[in-house]
N, CA and C atoms as an extended XYZ file, in Angstrom:
150
Properties=species:S:1:pos:R:3:atomname:S:1:resname:S:1:resid:I:1 pbc="F F F"
N        14.600       32.925      -22.004 N   UNK     1
C        14.297       33.744      -20.877 CA  UNK     1
C        14.185       32.598      -19.719 C   UNK     1
N        14.874       32.642      -18.818 N   UNK     2
C        15.217       31.979      -17.333 CA  UNK     2
C        15.308       32.968      -16.016 C   UNK     2
N        14.021       33.011      -15.669 N   UNK     3
C        14.148       34.140      -14.240 CA  UNK     3
C        14.696       33.477      -13.212 C   UNK     3
N        15.958       33.721      -12.638 N   UNK     4
C        16.511       33.946      -11.232 CA  UNK     4
C        16.244       34.292      -10.040 C   UNK     4
N        15.196       35.211      -10.037 N   UNK     5
C        15.043       36.100       -8.965 CA  UNK     5
C        13.699       37.250       -9.343 C   UNK     5
N        13.115       36.880       -8.273 N   UNK     6
C        11.637       37.814       -8.656 CA  UNK     6
C        10.721       36.868       -9.552 C   UNK     6
N         9.373       38.065       -9.657 N   UNK     7
C         8.058       37.843      -10.588 CA  UNK     7
C         8.347       38.887      -11.475 C   UNK     7
N         7.781       38.831      -12.630 N   UNK     8
C         7.916       39.401      -13.851 CA  UNK     8
C         5.789       39.693      -14.369 C   UNK     8
N         5.858       39.987      -14.683 N   UNK     9
C         4.856       39.733      -15.656 CA  UNK     9
C         5.031       39.862      -17.184 C   UNK     9
N         5.239       39.055      -18.172 N   UNK    10
C         5.442       39.136      -19.088 CA  UNK    10
C         4.784       38.589      -20.461 C   UNK    10
N         4.870       39.637      -21.091 N   UNK    11
C         3.694       39.502      -22.116 CA  UNK    11
C         4.329       39.199      -23.333 C   UNK    11
N         3.638       38.117      -24.396 N   UNK    12
C         4.414       37.371      -25.252 CA  UNK    12
C         2.894       37.490      -26.426 C   UNK    12
N         2.907       38.651      -27.270 N   UNK    13
C         2.111       39.125      -28.810 CA  UNK    13
C         1.043       39.298      -27.519 C   UNK    13
N        -0.281       37.864      -27.431 N   UNK    14
C        -1.061       38.756      -27.004 CA  UNK    14
C        -1.667       37.915      -25.282 C   UNK    14
N        -0.382       37.245      -25.649 N   UNK    15
C        -0.514       36.255      -23.986 CA  UNK    15
C         0.291       36.904      -22.952 C   UNK    15
N        -0.250       36.887      -21.810 N   UNK    16
C         0.468       37.483      -20.378 CA  UNK    16
C         0.658       36.086      -19.375 C   UNK    16
N         1.392       36.264      -18.838 N   UNK    17
C         2.190       35.109      -17.775 CA  UNK    17
C         2.334       35.876      -16.491 C   UNK    17
N         2.747       35.405      -15.256 N   UNK    18
C         3.514       35.741      -14.632 CA  UNK    18
C         4.699       34.743      -14.287 C   UNK    18
N         5.326       35.209      -14.301 N   UNK    19
C         7.022       34.334      -14.185 CA  UNK    19
C         7.338       34.560      -12.773 C   UNK    19
N         8.224       33.013      -11.973 N   UNK    20
C         9.062       33.199      -11.070 CA  UNK    20
C         9.972       32.247      -10.936 C   UNK    20
N        11.003       32.610      -10.031 N   UNK    21
C        12.173       31.791      -10.136 CA  UNK    21
C        12.325       30.492      -10.556 C   UNK    21
N        13.429       29.912      -11.398 N   UNK    22
C        13.226       28.662      -12.013 CA  UNK    22
C        12.326       28.517      -13.727 C   UNK    22
N        11.211       29.622      -13.818 N   UNK    23
C        10.790       29.297      -14.980 CA  UNK    23
C        11.739       29.870      -16.058 C   UNK    23
N        11.260       28.969      -17.160 N   UNK    24
C        11.975       29.069      -18.558 CA  UNK    24
C        11.150       29.650      -19.618 C   UNK    24
N        11.104       30.384      -20.493 N   UNK    25
C        10.212       30.967      -21.847 CA  UNK    25
C        10.924       31.167      -22.657 C   UNK    25
N        10.468       30.534      -23.588 N   UNK    26
C        10.848       30.917      -25.154 CA  UNK    26
C         9.793       31.711      -25.522 C   UNK    26
N        10.663       32.650      -25.891 N   UNK    27
C         9.776       34.337      -27.068 CA  UNK    27
C        10.565       33.714      -28.591 C   UNK    27
N         9.521       33.615      -29.226 N   UNK    28
C        10.164       33.516      -31.051 CA  UNK    28
C        10.559       34.869      -31.212 C   UNK    28
N        11.365       34.450      -32.332 N   UNK    29
C        11.720       35.593      -32.735 CA  UNK    29
C        10.765       36.606      -33.566 C   UNK    29
N        11.501       37.653      -33.592 N   UNK    30
C        10.001       38.451      -33.967 CA  UNK    30
C         8.813       38.800      -33.191 C   UNK    30
N         8.550       38.263      -32.475 N   UNK    31
C         7.652       38.187      -31.492 CA  UNK    31
C         7.771       39.347      -30.846 C   UNK    31
N         6.763       40.836      -30.523 N   UNK    32
C         6.559       41.585      -29.688 CA  UNK    32
C         6.394       41.361      -28.312 C   UNK    32
N         7.215       41.621      -27.356 N   UNK    33
C         7.075       40.959      -26.036 CA  UNK    33
C         7.374       42.576      -24.992 C   UNK    33
N         7.290       42.346      -23.735 N   UNK    34
C         7.502       43.236      -22.402 CA  UNK    34
C         7.658       42.240      -21.539 C   UNK    34
N         8.357       42.854      -20.468 N   UNK    35
C         8.798       42.722      -18.789 CA  UNK    35
C         8.524       43.645      -17.784 C   UNK    35
N         7.761       43.169      -16.968 N   UNK    36
C         6.884       44.441      -16.050 CA  UNK    36
C         7.632       43.444      -14.655 C   UNK    36
N         8.459       44.088      -13.953 N   UNK    37
C         9.182       43.894      -12.845 CA  UNK    37
C         7.308       43.730      -11.829 C   UNK    37
N         6.751       42.545      -10.886 N   UNK    38
C         5.618       42.929      -10.717 CA  UNK    38
C         6.031       42.626       -9.447 C   UNK    38
N         7.484       41.919       -8.361 N   UNK    39
C         7.579       41.498       -7.075 CA  UNK    39
C         8.094       43.215       -6.528 C   UNK    39
N         8.363       43.233       -4.963 N   UNK    40
C         8.105       44.020       -4.524 CA  UNK    40
C        10.101       44.452       -4.174 C   UNK    40
N        10.395       44.034       -5.294 N   UNK    41
C        12.363       43.553       -5.106 CA  UNK    41
C        13.061       43.972       -6.681 C   UNK    41
N        14.046       44.027       -6.438 N   UNK    42
C        14.637       43.719       -7.443 CA  UNK    42
C        14.679       42.899       -8.594 C   UNK    42
N        14.111       42.214       -9.700 N   UNK    43
C        13.913       41.307      -10.256 CA  UNK    43
C        15.654       40.736      -11.124 C   UNK    43
N        15.941       39.212      -11.365 N   UNK    44
C        16.606       39.086      -12.296 CA  UNK    44
C        16.576       37.887      -13.417 C   UNK    44
N        16.819       37.934      -14.674 N   UNK    45
C        16.696       37.195      -15.632 CA  UNK    45
C        17.761       37.330      -16.561 C   UNK    45
N        17.960       35.708      -16.898 N   UNK    46
C        18.892       35.348      -18.520 CA  UNK    46
C        18.392       35.716      -19.248 C   UNK    46
N        18.586       36.137      -20.636 N   UNK    47
C        18.181       35.820      -22.202 CA  UNK    47
C        18.770       35.957      -22.957 C   UNK    47
N        19.227       35.601      -23.636 N   UNK    48
C        19.631       34.817      -24.505 CA  UNK    48
C        19.377       35.120      -26.147 C   UNK    48
N        19.688       35.405      -27.065 N   UNK    49
C        19.363       34.609      -28.242 CA  UNK    49
C        20.416       34.571      -29.552 C   UNK    49
N        20.063       34.086      -30.787 N   UNK    50
C        20.951       33.211      -31.824 CA  UNK    50
C        20.054       34.409      -32.927 C   UNK    50
């Protein structure tokens, strides 16, 4: 996942991080995760998988 705009609270398994534009995050296959917008405006990110 690559953050393009805004900030998100990203939870991956038991870990939690606040992401910002330019951050790249790897989410392992099969691991429970969630994303919540924590900025005052819309957020955008790129998400890919194989």
